[in-house]
N, C-alpha and C positions, 0 to 999 in steps of 0.2 A: 418435485425432487428437492430434498432438504438442502442440498448444496447450492442450488440455484437461489433459494430464498435467503440463506444465511450469508452467502459470499458475494453473489452477483447483484441481486436486486437491492441489497443493502450495501454490498461490497465493503473495499478497502475503506503494573504501574498505575498511574492514576491520571484521568483526564485533566487538562489544564483549563478549568472553568473560571477560576477566580481572578486570573491575571488580566489586566486591561492592556490592549494594544492600540498603538497610534499608527496611522498610515505613514509610510516612508515617502517623503516628497521626491527624493532622487534615489531610486532603488538600484542604480547601476553597480555600486560597490557591493551590495548584498548579492546580486545576481552573479557578479564576477567571482566572488568568494565561493559561492556554491558550485559554480562551474569548475573552478580549480579543484575543489574538494572531490567532485565526482570524477574528474580526470585521473586523480591519484588513487582512487579506490580500485583495488583488484578483487577484493572479496569482502563480504559482510556476513556475519552470523549474529543472531540475536534471539532473545525470547520475546514473545508478545502476549499481551492480554487483550481480549476482544470483548467489547460491549455492544450489543445490538439493541436498538430501540425501534419499536414498531407498534402500531395499534393492534396488530395481530398477536402481540405478546402481552400477557397479563403483567409481567415484570420484565425489566431488561434482561436479556439472555447473556450470560457470561461464558467465555471460552478462553483457551490458552493454547500455546504451541511454540514452535520454533520456525525461523525462516533462515534460509541460506541463499546467498547470491555470489556468483563468480562470473567474471568476464570470460567470454562474451556471451551474454544473454542466457545465463544458466541460473535458474531459480528453483528452490525447493521450499514450498509453503506447506508446513506440516502442522495441522491443528489436531491436538490430541484429546481435548476436552471441549464440550461434553461428549462429542462423538469424533471418531477419526475421519479426517478429510485431508488428502494430500494432493497437491498439484506439483508435477515435475515439468520443468521447462528446460529443454536442452537445445538451444538454437531454435529451429522451426518445429522441433518435435515436442509435443505436449501430451502429457498423460494425466489422468484423474483417477483417484481411488477413493472410495467411500466405504468406511467400516470394513476394511480389509479386502474389498472386491473392486477390481478395475471397472470403470464405467466406459463403455464403448459406443453408446448411442450417438447418432449423427447430431441431434439437437444439443446434447451435452458437449460434444466436441466443438460446436460452434460457439457455445457460451465460454468454454475454456479458452478458445482462441481470442475472444474479446478481452477476457481477463488477462491473458498473456500480454497483449499489446499495452494494456494499462500498467501492469506490473513492471514490464521492462522499462517503460518510460520513467516510472517512479524510481527504480533502482539505478538507472544509468544517468539520470538527470536530463534526459532528452526533452522532458516537458518544459524546460527552461527556454527552449527556442520558440515557444508560443505558437507552434504550428497548429496544435489541436486545442489549446487552452489560452484564454486571456488570464494574465496573472496580476493580482494586486498584492503589494508587499506591505507588511506591518511589522512592528517591533515593540518590545518592552525591554526592561533592563537585562533580562536573561536570554530571551529567545527572539528568533525571527518567525513570523507566521505568513505563509503564502496561501492565498485563496485562488484556486484554479476554477475558472468557469468555462465549460465546454463551448466551443465555437459552432460546431455542427448541430443541426436540428436533430439528426439521428442520435447522436450521443446524449443530447439533452433529454431524450425520452426516458433514459434510465439513470442519468447522473445529473443532478442539479449543481453540485459543487463539491470540490475536493479541498480539504484544508490540510496543510503540512506545517508542522512546528519543528524547527531546528534549533538546537542550542547555539548560542552565539560563540561560546568559547571553543567548542570542538566541531561545530557545524554538523552534528549528528542528528538524524531524524529521531525525534522524541515521540511524536504522536501524528497519526494520520486519521482523518475523519472523512468519510464519504457519505454524502447526503443524496437520497433519491428525491426527497421533498422535505417539507417542514417537519414531518413526523417520523419518517423512516431514515435512519442513519446507522452507521457502523463506525465505531471508534476503536483504533488499534493504538495501544501504548507500548513502546519498546523499551527493553532493559537488557543489561549484560551484553551490550553491543560490542563486537570485536571486528576490527578492520584489518584486512590484508593478512589474515591467518591462512594456513594451509587447509584446504577443503578437498577431499577426494572426489574425483569426477563421478564416482558411482552414486553419490548423493543425488545426482540429477537424472539418473537413468534407472535406478532400482528403488522400488517402494520399500 
């Protein structure tokens, strides 16, 4: 299933490769600032660019789309290029559509449930409690960079590391990289991010 390969096995503008980061010796202030920011967020909408790297691909695969988030636990992840893929999360209800058709297989639903758990943690800031991930904090002049390493052996089988880059000025998520291993990774860069705007609930229930 293409969705499994492009979104889950690789999973979660321009990538920030050239900037050097140094480890924050005392990350308490950074963590508290991010926690405060997440508490104040009621909704987010943004455009994203996707770049997938894998030995299975002759060249990096490019994609794009839009994401929407609204408290509590409502997410719409809508990839429009190169193929249509939509995840709808509305509390505990999760739906998946590929190329205009809803996917209802049991295995697909299990994968989407796992994606849901990760996406909700990323959007709500729950990852900061370090229940599922060990976090290392880095910074440069413009950004914070958090490296999340899974704690459970089960999660380590499909995620080696998650990297999150936030702007220092606005504490907005600028880039998300998920690595399965040294060669398979997926990078999302975000733009046109809007916070606390009105989003109709139908975005999270209707394809």
